[in-house]
N, C-alpha and C positions, 0 to 999 in steps of 0.2 A: 516132661515138665512136672515138677512136683509143687507141693504148697508153697515151699520156700521161695522158689523162682517166680511163682505167680505173684506172691507178695511184693517181691521186688519189682516185678513189672508194672504192678498196680501203682507203687509209688512213683516209679519213673513216668508213667503215663498220666497220672493225675496231680501228684504234689509237685513235681519238678516243673512242668510247665506253668502252673500257677506262680511259683516262685520266680521263674523266668520273666513272667508277664509283669510281676511287680518290679522286678529289676530293671525294666525298660521304661516304666511309666512312673510318674509321681514326682514327688520332691526328693531332694537328696537323702533325707532322713528315711523316707519310705523305701527308697531303693535300696539303701543299706540294710534296712531291716529284711527286705526280702532276700538279699544275697546271704545275710547271716541265718535266715531260716532254710536256705537251700543246704547249708553244711550239714545239718543234722538229718536232712532228708537223704543226701548222699551217703553219709555215714550209715543210715539204717539199710540202705541198699547194699553197702559194702559188708554189712554183717550178715544180711540175708543170703546173698549169693554164694559165700564160702559154705554155709549150711547146705543150701540147694545142691552144690556140686560135690559136697563132702571133702572139702579141701580146708582144713583149719588153719593152714598156715597162710592163707590169704586174708585172714582177719587182721593182720599186722597193719594193712593199708587203712582200715577203719580206725585203728587206734592211733595211727600217725595223724589222720584227719581230724580226730577228736582232740588232738593236742595243738595242731596248727591252727585250726579254724578260729578259736577265740583270740589268738594272737593277731590274725589277719584281720578280724572286726576291730580290734582295738586300734590297730594301725590306720584303717580307714575312718575310723572316729575321730581319730587325732587329726586327720586332714580336714574333716567336716567342721570340727571345732574352731578352726582357724578362719573360717569363712563367715562374712557377715549374713545374719539372717534376712531374708526378705519381709517387708512389712506388707500386711494385707493378705498374704497367703496366696497360693496358686489356686486357679480354677479347678484343677484336677484333685486337689486335696479335699473339695467340698463334694458332698453328695453322699 
């Protein structure tokens, strides 16, 4: 294990679970933000692992994710825009 794969492991062990926790709790907008934040984390992992394994051709997956992730976020935002907003806020959003 070298420094590149160690950095990818740290991102997967620390940042990814925090994003996933945010994706299952909170309001719809907070969950969308957490899922949107997960895309750059996974993209960084997809850039670190090819460096660690010295396989530059695997970086194409990170480039595809970088192109498709914002489009997916826009689609989910479009679905959320059609829903009425709750008045008074959720208890989970406070604190």
